[in-house]
C-alpha positions in Angstrom: -36.0 38.8 -4.8 -33.1 40.8 -6.0 -29.4 40.1 -6.1 -27.7 40.2 -2.7 -24.6 42.2 -2.3 -22.0 40.4 -0.3 -19.8 42.0 2.3 -16.0 41.6 2.7 -16.5 39.9 6.0 -18.6 37.2 4.3 -16.1 36.4 1.6 -12.6 36.7 3.3 -10.7 34.2 5.3 -12.8 33.1 8.3 -11.4 34.3 11.6 -10.7 31.3 13.9 -9.4 31.4 17.5 -6.4 29.1 17.4 -6.3 28.6 21.2 -3.0 27.5 22.8 -2.9 23.7 22.3 0.1 22.0 20.9 0.2 18.5 19.6 -2.5 16.0 19.2 -3.6 13.3 16.7 -5.3 13.7 13.4 -7.7 11.0 14.5 -9.1 13.4 17.1 -10.6 15.4 14.2 -14.2 14.6 13.3 -13.1 14.1 9.7 -11.2 11.0 10.9 -13.9 9.8 13.3 -15.3 7.1 11.1 -11.8 5.9 10.4 -11.0 5.8 14.1 -14.1 3.9 15.0 -13.5 1.4 12.1 -9.9 0.8 13.2 -10.9 0.3 16.9 -13.5 -2.2 15.8 -11.1 -4.1 13.6 -8.5 -4.3 16.4 -11.1 -5.7 18.8 -12.3 -8.5 16.5 -10.0 -11.4 16.1 -12.3 -13.3 13.6 -10.8 -13.7 10.1 -11.9 -11.2 7.4 -12.1 -8.1 9.6 -9.2 -6.4 7.8 -9.4 -2.7 7.0 -9.3 -0.4 4.0 -8.5 3.2 4.9 -9.5 5.6 2.2 -8.9 9.3 2.2 -7.7 12.2 0.1 -4.1 12.8 -0.5 -2.3 14.7 2.3 -5.0 13.9 4.8 -2.7 11.8 6.9 -4.3 8.6 5.7 -1.0 6.7 6.0 1.1 8.6 8.5 -1.7 9.3 10.9 -3.2 5.9 10.5 0.2 4.3 11.3 0.6 6.6 14.3 -2.8 5.7 15.6 -2.3 2.0 15.1 1.1 2.1 16.9 -0.6 3.8 19.8 -3.4 1.2 19.8 -0.9 -1.7 19.5 0.7 -0.8 22.8 -2.3 -2.5 24.5 -1.6 -5.8 22.6 1.0 -8.3 23.7 4.3 -8.9 21.9 4.0 -11.7 19.4 6.0 -15.0 19.3 9.4 -15.6 17.7 9.4 -18.0 14.8 12.2 -20.3 13.8 12.9 -22.8 11.1 14.9 -25.9 12.0 15.9 -29.1 10.2 13.5 -31.9 9.6 15.9 -34.8 10.2 13.9 -37.3 8.2 12.8 -35.0 5.4 15.4 -32.2 5.3 13.6 -30.5 2.4 10.7 -29.8 4.7 12.1 -27.6 7.5 10.0 -27.4 10.7 8.5 -24.1 11.9 8.8 -23.6 15.7 7.2 -20.9 17.8 8.8 -19.5 21.0 7.8 -16.6 23.2 9.1 -13.2 22.2 12.9 -13.0 22.9 13.3 -16.8 23.4 14.2 -17.4 19.8 17.6 -15.7 20.2 18.2 -17.5 23.4 17.3 -20.8 21.7 19.7 -20.1 18.9 22.5 -19.1 21.2 22.1 -22.1 23.4 22.1 -24.4 20.3 25.4 -22.9 19.1 26.8 -23.3 22.6 25.5 -26.9 22.7 27.2 -27.8 19.4 30.5 -26.4 20.7 30.2 -28.3 23.9 29.3 -31.5 22.1 32.4 -31.2 19.9 34.7 -30.8 22.8 33.0 -33.6 24.7 33.1 -36.0 21.7 36.8 -35.3 21.2 37.5 -36.1 24.8 35.3 -39.2 25.0 36.4 -40.8 21.7 39.9 -39.6 21.6 41.0 -40.9 25.0 42.6 -44.3 25.9 39.5 -45.6 27.6 37.3 -45.9 24.6 40.1 -47.2 22.4 41.1 -49.9 25.0 37.5 -51.0 25.3 37.2 -51.4 21.6 40.6 -53.2 21.4 39.6 -55.4 24.2 36.5 -56.5 22.5 38.5 -57.2 19.3 41.3 -59.1 21.2 38.9 -61.7 22.6 37.4 -62.4 19.2 40.9 -62.7 17.6 42.1 -65.0 20.3 39.2 -67.3 19.8 39.6 -67.4 16.1 43.4 -67.9 16.4 42.9 -70.8 18.8 40.6 -72.5 16.5 43.0 -72.1 13.6 45.8 -73.6 15.7 43.6 -76.6 16.4 43.0 -77.1 12.7 46.7 -76.6 12.0 47.6 -79.3 14.6 45.1 -81.8 13.1 46.6 -81.2 9.7 50.2 -81.7 10.9 49.2 -85.0 12.5 48.2 -86.1 9.1 51.4 -84.9 7.5 49.8 -81.7 6.2 49.9 -78.1 7.2 47.8 -74.9 6.8 49.7 -71.8 5.6 48.5 -68.3 4.8 48.8 -67.1 1.2 47.5 -64.2 -0.8 44.5 -66.4 -1.7 43.9 -67.1 2.0 44.5 -70.3 4.1 46.0 -73.1 1.9 46.4 -76.9 2.8 49.9 -78.2 1.8 51.9 -81.4 2.4 55.1 -81.2 4.6 58.0 -83.6 5.1 59.6 -84.9 8.3 61.4 -81.5 8.7 58.1 -79.6 8.4 59.0 -78.0 5.1 56.4 -77.6 2.4 56.5 -80.2 -0.4 55.5 -78.9 -3.8 52.6 -80.8 -5.4 54.8 -82.3 -8.2 57.2 -83.7 -5.5 54.6 -85.3 -3.2 54.9 -89.0 -2.6 52.0 -91.4 -3.1 51.6 -91.5 0.6 51.4 -87.7 0.9 48.9 -87.6 -2.0 46.8 -90.2 -0.2 46.9 -88.2 3.0 45.9 -85.1 1.1 43.0 -86.8 -0.5 41.9 -88.4 2.7 42.3 -85.4 5.2 42.2 -82.2 3.0 38.4 -82.0 2.5 37.7 -82.1 6.2 40.5 -79.6 7.0 39.1 -77.3 4.2 35.6 -77.5 5.6 37.0 -76.7 9.1 38.8 -73.7 7.6 35.6 -72.5 5.9 33.8 -72.8 9.2 36.5 -70.7 10.8 36.2 -68.1 8.0 32.4 -67.9 8.7 33.0 -67.5 12.3 35.6 -64.8 11.6 33.1 -62.9 9.4 30.4 -63.2 12.1 32.8 -62.2 14.7 33.9 -59.1 12.7 30.2 -58.2 12.2 29.5 -58.7 15.9 32.6 -56.8 16.7 31.6 -53.9 14.5 28.1 -53.9 15.9 29.5 -54.1 19.4 31.9 -51.2 18.6 29.0 -49.2 17.3 26.9 -49.9 20.4 29.9 -49.1 22.5 30.3 -45.8 20.6 26.6 -45.0 21.1 26.9 -45.8 24.7 29.9 -43.6 25.0 28.2 -40.8 23.0 25.1 -41.1 25.2 27.2 -41.1 28.3 29.4 -38.2 27.2 26.9 -36.1 25.2 23.6 -37.1 26.7 23.7 -34.9 29.9 24.4 -31.7 27.9 21.7 -32.6 25.4 19.2 -33.4 28.2 20.0 -30.1 29.9 19.2 -28.3 26.6 15.9 -30.3 26.2 14.8 -29.5 29.7 15.5 -25.8 29.2 13.1 -25.6 26.3 10.9 -28.6 26.8 8.1 -26.6 28.4 7.3 -24.6 25.2 4.2 -26.1 23.5 5.0 -27.8 20.1 8.7 -27.9 20.8 9.1 -31.2 22.7 8.6 -33.5 19.8 11.4 -31.8 17.8 13.7 -31.8 20.8 13.3 -35.6 21.2 14.1 -36.0 17.5 17.1 -33.7 18.0 18.4 -35.8 20.9 18.1 -39.0 18.9 19.8 -37.5 15.9 22.6 -36.0 17.8 23.5 -39.3 19.4 23.1 -41.2 16.2 25.3 -38.8 14.3 28.0 -38.4 17.0 30.7 -38.8 14.3 29.8 -35.3 13.0 31.5 -34.0 16.1 34.7 -35.9 15.6 37.6 -34.5 13.7 37.6 -35.1 10.0 40.6 -36.9 8.6 42.8 -34.6 6.5 42.2 -36.6 3.3 38.5 -36.6 3.7 36.1 -33.7 2.8 32.8 -33.6 4.6 29.7 -32.4 2.6 28.4 -29.0 3.8 25.0 -30.5 4.9 27.0 -32.9 7.2 28.5 -30.0 9.1 26.9 -29.8 12.6 26.6 -26.0 12.2 24.4 -26.6 9.1 22.5 -29.7 10.1 21.6 -28.3 13.5 21.3 -24.6 12.5 18.6 -22.5 13.9 17.1 -20.0 11.4 15.6 -17.2 13.5 13.0 -16.1 11.0 11.2 -13.5 13.2 13.0 -12.1 16.2 10.8 -10.1 18.6 13.2 -9.8 21.5 13.0 -6.0 21.4 9.2 -5.9 21.0 7.2 -4.6 23.9 3.9 -4.9 22.2 2.3 -6.0 19.0 4.1 -4.8 15.9 2.8 -2.3 13.3 4.8 -3.1 10.1 4.6 -0.8 7.1 5.9 -2.4 3.9 6.5 0.5 1.4 7.4 -1.8 -1.5 5.2 -4.9 -1.3 6.8 -7.1 -3.9 6.1 -10.8 -3.6 9.5 -11.5 -1.9 9.2 -8.4 0.4 5.7 -9.4 1.5 5.7 -13.2 1.6 9.4 -14.0 2.2 12.0 -15.6 0.0 14.6 -18.3 -0.2 18.1 -17.2 -0.9 20.7 -19.1 -2.9 24.5 -19.2 -2.7 26.9 -20.1 -5.4 29.1 -23.1 -4.9 31.4 -24.6 -7.5 29.5 -23.0 -10.3 26.1 -24.1 -9.1 23.4 -22.6 -6.9 22.6 -24.2 -3.6 20.4 -23.4 -0.7 19.0 -24.9 2.5 16.6 -24.0 5.3 19.0 -21.6 6.9 18.6 -19.3 3.9 14.9 -18.8 4.3 14.1 -15.1 4.9 11.0 -13.6 6.4 8.6 -11.2 4.6 6.5 -8.4 6.0 3.7 -10.9 6.7 5.9 -12.8 9.1 7.3 -9.7 10.8 3.7 -8.4 11.3 2.3 -11.7 12.6 0.5 -11.0 15.8 0.1 -7.4 14.9 -0.8 -5.1 12.0 0.5 -5.0 8.5 0.0 -1.7 6.6 0.2 -1.6 2.8 -0.4 1.1 0.2 -3.2 -0.3 -1.9 -1.9 1.2 -5.1 1.5 -0.4 -4.6 -0.3 -3.8 -4.0 -2.2 -3.3 -7.2 1.0 -2.6 -9.1 2.3 -6.1 -8.3 0.5 -8.7 -10.4 1.0 -11.7 -8.1 0.6 -10.0 -4.7 -3.1 -9.5 -4.5 -4.1 -13.1 -5.3 -1.5 -14.5 -2.9 -2.6 -12.0 -0.2 -6.2 -13.1 -0.5 -5.1 -16.8 -0.3 -3.0 -16.0 2.8 -5.8 -14.3 4.6 -8.2 -17.0 3.5 -6.1 -19.9 4.9 -4.6 -18.0 7.8 -1.2 -19.4 6.9 2.0 -17.7 5.7 3.7 -19.7 3.0 7.1 -19.0 1.6 7.0 -19.9 -2.1 8.9 -19.2 -5.2 6.4 -18.4 -8.0 9.2 -17.2 -10.3 10.4 -20.8 -10.5 7.1 -22.1 -11.7 7.5 -24.1 -14.8 11.3 -24.2 -14.4 13.5 -27.2 -13.4 13.4 -28.1 -9.7 16.4 -27.1 -7.7 17.9 -30.0 -5.8 17.8 -29.4 -2.1 15.5 -26.3 -2.3 13.4 -26.4 0.9 9.6 -26.3 1.1 9.1 -24.5 4.4 6.2 -25.5 6.6 3.6 -22.7 6.6 3.3 -20.5 9.7 -0.1 -19.8 11.3 -1.2 -16.2 11.0 -2.8 -13.8 13.5 -2.7 -10.5 11.7 -4.7 -7.4 10.7 -4.0 -6.1 7.2 -4.7 -2.4 6.6 -4.8 -1.2 3.1 -4.4 2.6 2.6 -5.3 4.5 -0.6 -7.2 7.3 -2.3 -11.0 6.7 -2.6 -10.8 5.8 -6.3 -8.6 2.8 -5.6 -11.3 1.5 -3.2 -14.2 2.0 -5.6 -12.7 1.2 -9.0 -10.2 -1.5 -8.2 -10.6 -3.4 -5.0 -14.3 -3.1 -4.4 -14.9 -4.6 -7.9 -13.3 -7.9 -6.8 -16.1 -10.2 -5.5 -13.8 -11.6 -2.9 -12.8 -8.2 -1.6 -15.6 -7.9 1.0 -14.8 -11.4 2.3 -11.3 -10.4 3.4 -11.7 -6.6 4.0 -15.0 -6.2 5.8 -14.2 -2.8 7.4 -14.0 0.5 5.6 -12.3 3.3 7.4 -13.4 6.4 5.5 -11.6 9.8 6.1 -13.9 12.7 5.3 -12.4 15.4 3.0 -13.5 18.1 5.3 -14.9 18.6 8.8 -17.1 21.2 10.6 -15.1 24.1 12.0 -16.2 23.3 15.6 -14.2 24.6 18.5 -12.9 21.1 19.1 -11.7 20.6 15.5 -10.2 24.1 15.4 -8.3 23.5 18.6 -7.0 20.1 17.5 -6.1 21.4 14.0 -4.2 24.3 15.6 -2.4 21.8 17.9 -1.3 19.8 14.9 0.0 22.9 13.2 2.0 23.9 16.3 3.5 20.4 16.6 4.5 20.0 12.9 8.2 19.1 12.2 10.6 21.8 13.1 8.3 23.4 15.8 11.0 23.0 18.5 13.3 25.3 16.6 10.9 27.7 14.9 7.4 27.8 16.4 4.3 29.3 14.6 2.9 32.5 16.0 -0.8 32.5 16.8 -1.6 34.9 13.9 0.2 32.5 11.5 -1.8 29.5 12.9 -5.1 31.5 12.5 -4.2 32.3 8.9 -3.4 28.7 8.2 -6.8 27.6 9.7 -8.5 30.1 7.4 -6.5 28.6 4.5 -7.7 25.1 5.5 -11.3 26.5 5.3 -10.5 27.9 1.9 -9.3 24.5 0.7 -12.5 22.9 1.9 -14.4 25.6 -0.2 -16.8 26.1 2.8 -16.5 28.9 5.4 -18.0 26.6 8.0 -15.6 23.7 7.5 -11.9 22.8 7.5 -10.1 20.7 4.9 -8.8 17.4 6.3 -5.7 17.6 4.2 -3.7 19.1 7.0 -0.4 17.8 5.5 -0.8 20.5 2.9 -0.6 23.0 5.7 2.6 21.2 6.8 4.1 21.9 3.4 3.4 25.7 3.8 4.9 25.7 7.3 8.0 23.9 6.1 8.6 26.6 3.4 7.9 29.3 5.9 10.5 27.9 8.2 13.0 28.1 5.4 12.1 31.7 4.9 12.5 32.3 8.6 15.9 30.7 8.7 17.1 33.0 5.8 16.1 36.1 7.8 17.2 34.8 11.2 13.7 34.8 12.5 12.9 32.7 15.6 9.2 32.2 14.9 7.0 31.6 11.8 4.9 34.7 11.4 1.7 35.4 9.4 3.8 37.3 6.9 6.0 34.3 6.3 3.2 31.7 5.8 1.5 34.1 3.4 4.8 34.6 1.5 5.4 30.9 1.4 1.9 30.2 0.1 2.3 32.9 -2.6 5.6 31.4 -3.6 3.9 28.1 -4.1 1.3 29.7 -6.2 3.9 31.4 -8.4 5.8 28.2 -9.0 2.6 26.4 -10.1 0.8 29.2 -12.0 2.6 29.2 -15.3 -0.5 28.1 -17.3 -2.7 30.6 -15.5 -0.3 33.4 -16.2 -0.2 32.5 -19.9 -4.0 32.5 -20.1 -4.3 35.8 -18.3 -1.6 37.3 -20.6 -3.7 36.2 -23.6 -6.7 38.0 -22.2 -4.6 41.1 -21.3 -3.1 41.5 -24.8 -6.4 40.9 -26.6 -5.7 37.5 -28.0 -8.6 36.2 -26.0 -11.5 38.6 -26.3 -12.8 39.5 -22.8 -14.5 42.8 -22.1 -14.7 44.1 -18.5 -16.4 47.5 -19.2 -19.5 48.7 -21.0 -22.5 46.6 -22.0 -23.1 44.3 -25.0 -26.2 42.5 -26.3 -26.2 38.8 -26.2 -22.7 38.6 -24.6 -21.9 37.5 -21.0 -18.7 36.9 -19.1 -19.1 33.3 -17.8 -16.6 31.9 -15.3 -14.7 28.6 -15.7 -12.3 26.7 -13.5 -9.3 24.6 -14.5 -7.4 22.0 -12.5 -3.9 21.2 -13.8 -3.0 18.9 -11.0 -0.9 21.0 -8.8 -2.8 24.2 -9.3 -6.5 25.2 -9.7 -7.4 28.6 -11.2 -10.4 30.3 -12.7 -10.7 32.3 -15.9 -13.5 34.2 -17.6 -15.0 32.8 -20.8 -17.2 34.8 -23.2 -20.6 33.2 -23.7 -22.6 34.5 -26.6 -26.1 34.0 -27.9 -27.6 34.8 -31.4 -31.3 34.6 -31.9 -33.3 34.4 -35.1 -36.6 33.3 -36.6 -37.0 29.5 -36.5 -38.5 26.5 -34.8 -35.5 24.6 -33.5 -35.1 26.5 -30.2 -31.7 26.4 -28.3 -28.8 25.3 -30.5 -25.8 24.2 -28.5 -22.8 24.7 -30.8 -20.5 22.7 -28.5 -23.0 19.8 -28.7 -23.3 19.9 -32.4 -19.5 19.7 -33.0 -18.9 17.1 -30.3 -17.0 19.4 -27.9 -19.8 19.4 -25.2 -19.9 16.7 -22.5 -23.2 15.2 -21.4 -23.6 17.4 -18.4 -23.0 20.5 -20.6 -25.6 19.3 -23.1 -28.1 18.6 -20.3 -27.6 22.2 -19.2 -28.5 23.5 -22.7 -31.6 21.3 -22.8 -32.7 22.6 -19.4 -32.6 26.1 -20.9 -35.0 25.0 -23.6 -37.3 23.7 -20.9 -37.3 26.9 -19.0 -37.9 29.0 -22.1 -40.7 26.8 -23.2 -42.4 27.0 -19.8 -41.9 30.7 -19.5 -42.8 31.9 -23.0 -44.7 29.2 -24.9 -48.0 29.1 -23.1 -50.0 30.8 -25.9 -48.0 29.9 -28.9 -45.0 27.6 -29.7 -41.5 28.9 -29.4 -40.7 30.4 -32.7 -37.0 31.1 -32.7 -33.5 29.7 -33.2 -30.8 30.7 -30.8 -27.2 29.5 -30.9 -25.1 29.5 -27.8 -21.4 28.9 -27.5 -18.2 29.5 -25.5 -16.2 31.8 -27.7 -12.6 30.9 -28.4 -13.0 27.5 -26.7 -11.1 24.9 -28.7 -11.2 22.0 -26.3 -13.9 20.0 -24.6 -16.5 21.7 -22.4 -18.1 19.9 -19.5 -20.4 20.9 -16.7 -23.5 23.0 -16.4 -22.1 25.8 -14.3 -22.4 28.2 -17.3 -26.1 27.6 -17.9 -27.1 30.7 -15.9 -24.8 32.8 -18.1 -26.1 31.1 -21.2 -29.7 31.9 -20.3 -28.8 35.6 -19.5 -27.1 35.8 -22.9 -30.2 34.4 -24.7 -32.6 36.7 -22.9 -30.3 39.7 -23.7 -30.3 38.9 -27.4 -34.0 38.3 -27.5 -34.8 41.4 -25.6 -32.1 43.6 -27.2 -31.0 44.8 -23.7 -27.2 44.8 -23.3 -25.4 42.9 -20.6 -23.0 44.6 -18.2 -19.5 43.3 -19.1 -18.0 44.3 -15.8 -20.0 41.6 -13.9 -19.3 38.0 -14.6 -21.6 35.2 -13.5 -21.4 31.5 -12.7 -24.1 29.1 -11.8 -26.4 26.4 -12.9 -30.1 26.9 -13.5 -33.0 24.4 -13.4 -36.2 24.4 -15.4 -37.9 26.4 -12.7 -35.4 29.2 -13.1 -33.7 28.6 -9.8 -30.0 29.2 -9.5 -28.1 26.1 -8.4 -24.8 25.7 -6.6 -21.6 25.0 -8.6 -18.0 24.2 -7.7 -14.8 26.2 -7.7 -16.6 29.5 -6.8 -13.6 31.3 -5.2 -11.2 30.2 -8.0 -13.6 31.5 -10.6 -14.1 34.9 -8.9 -10.4 35.4 -8.3 -9.7 34.6 -12.0 -12.1 37.3 -13.1 -10.8 39.7 -10.5 -7.3 39.3 -12.0 -8.6 39.9 -15.5 -10.3 43.1 -14.3 -7.3 44.3 -12.4 -4.9 43.7 -15.3 -7.3 45.5 -17.6 -7.1 48.8 -15.6 -8.2 50.5 -12.4 -11.0 48.8 -10.5 -13.8 51.4 -10.1 -16.6 49.4 -8.5 -18.4 48.5 -11.7 -16.6 45.2 -11.9 -17.7 42.2 -9.9 -19.1 38.7 -10.0 -22.3 36.9 -9.2 -22.8 33.4 -7.8 -25.8 31.3 -6.8 -27.0 32.1 -3.3 -26.3 28.5 -2.4 -22.6 29.2 -2.9 -22.3 32.0 -0.4 -20.8 29.7 2.2 -18.3 28.5 -0.3 -16.6 31.9 -0.7 -13.2 32.1 1.0 -11.4 34.6 -1.2 -7.8 35.8 -1.2 -6.9 38.8 0.9 -6.4 40.9 -2.3 -10.0 40.3 -3.4 -11.3 40.7 0.1 -9.6 44.1 0.4 -11.0 45.2 -3.0 -14.5 44.2 -1.9 -14.1 46.0 1.4 -13.0 49.2 -0.4 -15.9 48.9 -2.9 -13.6 48.5 -5.9 -14.9 45.0 -6.7 -18.5 43.9 -6.0 -19.8 40.4 -5.3 -23.4 39.3 -5.5 -25.5 36.2 -5.0 -28.6 35.4 -7.0 -31.3 32.9 -6.2 -33.2 33.0 -9.5 -32.8 33.8 -13.1 -34.8 37.0 -12.4 -32.2 38.1 -10.0 -29.4 37.5 -12.5 -31.3 39.3 -15.3 -32.0 42.4 -13.2 -28.4 42.5 -12.0 -26.7 42.0 -15.4 -29.2 43.9 -17.7 -30.2 46.6 -15.2 -33.9 46.3 -16.2 -36.6 44.5 -14.2 -37.2 41.0 -15.3 -41.0 41.4 -15.2 -43.9 39.6 -13.6 -47.0 38.4 -15.3 -50.0 40.6 -14.7 -53.6 39.6 -14.2 -53.9 39.2 -18.0 -51.0 36.8 -18.0 -48.7 39.2 -19.9 -45.4 40.7 -18.8 -45.0 44.4 -18.6 -43.9 45.6 -22.1 -40.8 47.4 -20.8 -39.6 44.5 -18.7 -37.0 42.0 -19.9 -39.5 39.2 -20.1 -42.0 41.5 -21.8 -39.6 42.4 -24.5 -38.6 38.8 -25.0 -42.2 37.7 -25.2 -42.8 40.5 -27.7 -39.9 39.4 -29.9 -41.0 35.8 -29.8 -44.5 36.8 -30.8 -43.1 38.7 -33.7 -41.0 35.7 -34.8 -44.2 33.6 -34.6 -46.1 36.0 -36.8 -43.3 36.0 -39.4 -43.3 32.2 -39.5 -47.1 31.9 -39.7 -47.2 34.5 -42.5 -44.5 32.7 -44.4 -46.0 29.3 -43.9 -49.5 30.4 -44.8 -52.9 29.3 -43.4 -52.7 26.0 -41.4 -54.5 24.1 -44.1 -52.1 25.2 -46.8 -48.9 24.5 -44.9 -46.7 21.8 -46.3 
């Protein structure tokens, strides 16, 4: 084989027919097919653990398109229930969670507020009128008359004995009286009066004590009767309104028990609805609006289908809910009405979407999320209070049953290095939705991609012309580094279109043209290319030694690529080789000084293997050859320069100079076959810029790549034009022989019948040089038996 010359049509932007479609979903693209199928499966399985991890490259719509797809799928699912917290009348620190159909929570709360208002009016009427007071007074009058009659009897008996019973501050007292009925002091009593006192006072005192006991019993009975009367009045006055409320909501499962408890509590605490005396302050928790509050935790009255909730900042409180506190008289207080829902509660019955990297950034969230999914319960807790003093009155809300799909979204490295390393991860996230970085440029994908471009934000005001859409499709192919594919990062295209629309607005254009998208893309390149410009300036002014004309022995222009995050660019790097007599073979200077990575070192060892297999069949390799990247002061990794390194070695051993106008990139194996590498178009464009800046392109400059990389060439229009005009030449090589013949201009050589290479071929000269090295070494080392 010989090096293949590539045409401009084979290296420029592919020409795609954009069609006329507008709109569509990213999940129609085959790059998103796996993710779409995974999401469909997850939504159809209600068993626990079938949550989803969506992984895709940045700007591939992994979040926005996933959410849009989920929202569309959620329209087929019913709206979830409302959730409320209400008072637990026996254990108020454990509020009760109630479920109602969507929209009924607000109705329940409004009806409760109305009920409390009605009860207050009804209680004021029932207990403030003459009827209730007269009944209570009537009950008390009978008891008082009975007690008074008994006291009159005792007093009559005492008077018959010449005594009397009078009321003092100490209570009823027995005294002696004279014929006129006046009290006789103890010191003035006659013997007869003292005798009467001694004889009758004990019996009268016992009778008085009996009346006192009867009075106490009557008072207790009266109080109990008054309470019973009040309860009857409350039941009579308030009961019908409460019963109507109970009937209105009694059909909802799980609610009837609390409604019965509510009715009993309302009747038992009827005093809460009576006016408070001016000199009495009622505790806040005794206010009806507090005791019978309805905390509408999740309100789905506006929901027409299952929710899709995206929580951008999944802190513990934002995700799992919180309990708020209010300041009162210098202290913090709270109650069940201050419980607030988290994203978990709002997404209950639907889908919760979280960014996995944001979840990982919160130390407490991931363990609690796993526990929540494991138990199927949403608990509202306060982990920040752990170890601190308990807050009096702080509620412990009842957990809420969960029916939820959690979708984590992140770049692939988050899936493989963080979450997948957790042994419990697969238990809770059984489905992986993987978005492919690229897709085949089929008619369907091209049509959908074009539709997405036409429907990008701002399209209603400034539409994209077909030529602009076609150019953007070609750019998507360039980003995929494959002429037969499209990059799935379509949101990067959106960025270019957004900038192009700004340019259109400045000029008053009504459409986005091809010229504008090209200008916008070039503007982005200029903003991000400072480092590339400085590197190329160093080459142009001679600081970095790169020659693009002539020929030099043992010196090759290799091609490297750099990624600085927001910009990827290629630059040439001089690779040199220096051979001498020795036994050590290939010496990788980068490896010896610790600048070469393991893959780069492997590439150098592969060269040793090829050289041994090619030239050491009759005698051992008898040479030392050092290879290095000149003016490289940082680490070197990768084997994409091994083809250039081998050409440099063969050039130095053969003495045949290498054409400096042609740069080469590629890996080589021990069989001498050229292997594919990455970043081909960036590398070629970097060398093209170096040649262009060095002077007029005359057709002697160009670059060579492995044949396997032909499909990866999607070059800029400037390079494509230079190739079309013959000012810059591109080649593909399949073997080291192709590369040698291209760069050295001399046949590589093929072994003849005698096993030797032609003497004037590159391999023949190398073999001759190596044989000479071997003779020198054998002569210096002496006969085998005398060698040390």
